[in-house]
C-alpha positions in Angstrom: 0.0 0.0 0.0 2.9 2.4 0.9 4.4 1.8 -2.6 1.1 2.7 -4.2 0.8 5.9 -2.1 4.4 6.9 -3.0 4.1 6.1 -6.7 4.7 9.1 -9.1 1.2 8.8 -10.5 -0.6 9.1 -7.1 1.7 12.0 -6.1 1.0 13.7 -9.4 -2.8 13.3 -9.0 -2.7 14.7 -5.4 -0.5 17.6 -6.6 -2.8 18.4 -9.5 -5.9 18.3 -7.3 -4.2 20.6 -4.8 -3.4 22.9 -7.8 -7.0 23.2 -8.8 -8.2 23.9 -5.2 -5.6 26.5 -4.6 -6.1 28.1 -8.0 -9.7 28.8 -7.0 -8.9 30.1 -3.5 -5.5 31.8 -3.5 -4.3 35.3 -4.3 -3.2 35.9 -8.0 0.5 35.9 -7.1 0.4 32.5 -5.5 -1.8 31.2 -8.3 0.7 32.3 -10.9 3.5 30.5 -8.9 1.5 27.3 -8.8 0.8 27.6 -12.6 4.6 27.8 -13.1 5.0 24.7 -10.9 2.3 22.9 -12.9 4.1 23.6 -16.2 7.3 22.3 -14.6 5.4 19.1 -13.6 4.2 18.6 -17.2 7.7 19.0 -18.4 8.9 16.3 -15.9 6.2 13.9 -17.1 7.0 14.4 -20.8 10.7 14.2 -20.2 12.4 10.9 -21.2 14.3 10.4 -17.9 14.2 7.3 -15.8 11.4 6.5 -13.4 13.7 7.1 -10.4 14.5 10.6 -11.7 10.9 11.4 -12.4 9.9 10.1 -8.9 12.5 12.3 -7.3 11.4 15.4 -9.3 7.7 14.8 -8.6 8.4 14.4 -4.8 10.4 17.7 -4.9 7.5 19.4 -6.7 5.0 18.0 -4.1 7.2 19.3 -1.3 7.2 22.8 -2.9 3.4 22.7 -3.2 3.1 21.8 0.5 5.4 24.7 1.4 3.3 27.1 -0.7 0.1 25.8 0.9 1.5 26.4 4.4 2.6 29.9 3.5 -0.8 30.6 1.9 -2.7 29.5 5.0 -0.4 31.4 7.4 -0.8 34.6 5.3 -4.5 34.1 5.2 -4.9 33.7 8.9 -2.7 36.8 9.5 -4.6 39.0 7.1 -8.1 37.7 7.6 -8.4 38.7 11.3 -7.0 42.3 11.7 -9.6 43.0 14.4 -8.1 40.2 16.6 -4.6 41.6 16.0 -5.8 45.1 17.0 -7.5 43.7 20.1 -4.3 41.8 21.2 -2.3 44.9 20.8 -4.7 46.9 22.9 -4.7 44.1 25.5 -0.8 44.1 25.7 -0.5 47.9 25.8 -3.2 48.1 28.6 -1.6 45.3 30.6 1.8 47.2 30.6 0.0 50.0 32.3 -1.6 48.1 35.2 0.8 48.4 38.1 1.0 46.0 41.1 2.9 47.4 44.1 3.4 47.3 47.9 3.2 43.4 48.1 3.5 42.3 51.7 2.4 39.6 54.1 0.1 40.5 57.0 -1.1 38.6 60.1 -4.2 36.6 60.1 -6.6 35.4 62.8 -5.8 31.8 62.0 -2.3 30.2 62.2 -3.1 28.0 59.2 -3.8 31.0 56.9 -1.4 33.1 55.0 -2.5 36.5 53.7 -0.8 38.8 51.2 -2.0 42.4 50.5 -1.0 44.7 47.6 -2.0 47.8 45.6 -3.3 47.6 42.1 -3.4 50.7 39.9 -4.9 51.2 36.4 -2.6 53.7 34.7 -4.2 53.1 31.3 -7.1 55.0 29.7 -9.2 51.8 29.4 -12.0 50.6 31.6 -11.3 47.0 32.7 -13.4 44.1 34.0 -13.1 40.3 34.6 -9.6 40.8 36.0 -7.8 37.6 36.9 -4.5 37.4 38.8 -1.9 34.7 39.3 -0.3 34.3 42.7 3.1 32.5 42.9 4.3 31.6 46.4 8.0 31.0 47.0 10.1 29.7 49.9 13.8 30.3 49.8 13.6 31.0 46.0 11.6 27.8 45.2 8.0 27.8 44.0 5.9 26.0 46.6 2.4 27.0 45.5 0.4 29.0 42.9 -3.2 30.1 42.5 -5.3 31.8 39.8 -8.1 34.0 41.2 -10.6 36.5 39.9 -10.4 40.0 41.5 -14.0 39.8 42.5 -13.8 43.0 44.4 -13.5 45.0 41.2 -16.5 45.2 38.9 -15.1 47.9 36.6 -11.5 49.0 37.1 -11.5 52.6 36.0 -8.7 54.6 34.4 -6.3 56.0 37.1 -8.2 54.0 39.8 -6.1 52.6 42.6 -7.3 49.8 45.0 -5.8 47.7 47.8 -6.5 44.0 47.5 -5.7 40.9 49.4 -5.5 37.1 48.9 -5.3 34.2 51.4 -4.1 30.7 51.1 -4.8 27.9 53.6 -1.8 26.1 54.9 -1.6 22.5 56.2 -3.2 21.9 59.6 -0.1 20.2 61.0 3.0 22.3 61.2 1.7 25.1 59.0 5.0 27.1 59.3 6.7 24.5 57.2 4.4 25.5 54.3 4.5 29.2 54.8 6.1 31.2 52.0 8.5 34.1 52.3 7.8 35.7 48.9 4.9 36.1 46.6 4.8 37.3 42.9 1.5 38.6 41.5 0.9 38.6 37.7 -2.1 39.6 35.6 -3.3 36.6 33.5 -6.4 38.0 31.8 -8.9 40.8 31.7 -11.4 42.4 29.3 -11.6 46.1 28.2 -15.0 47.7 28.3 -16.3 50.5 26.1 -18.0 53.1 28.2 -20.2 55.6 26.5 
């Protein structure tokens, strides 16, 4: 079966079918490149070379077609969704302007709890909601725990708004100090921007 699939005739049929599909759906530049490759394929078939040479040439041609198909799809995905590209740029630019500062541990009522507080400031000109934060807990430089959590306290995070937030983690009941961290890093993992009129 593998010999049949790899035979020059089967490869030629697949390549020609791909040509017709791409010819109908691609840009003029890519279509003209494929037409040139098709002409080259015809020349290979009509050439009086040995079967081994033809097989090698047809396989090379099929590889070239596969490369052009991949490039065509990549370009299509890039150019067909400019709104997503713009949205991602806005997201990244806004994320750079959200500041997390004054991270510190505070005492809790329970010896099996650990609480961290911090200040979050929106230095962007965007209204933000659905803010999610990631907490990474370290002990002597080694990651010992992590947690993703919504900032439920904030419904709409307004431009230039500053708010103090806190987060708690529950430690093991037995010997909780063995599980207590000495450093926490807080990162923004996701949010939405809101159009306010």
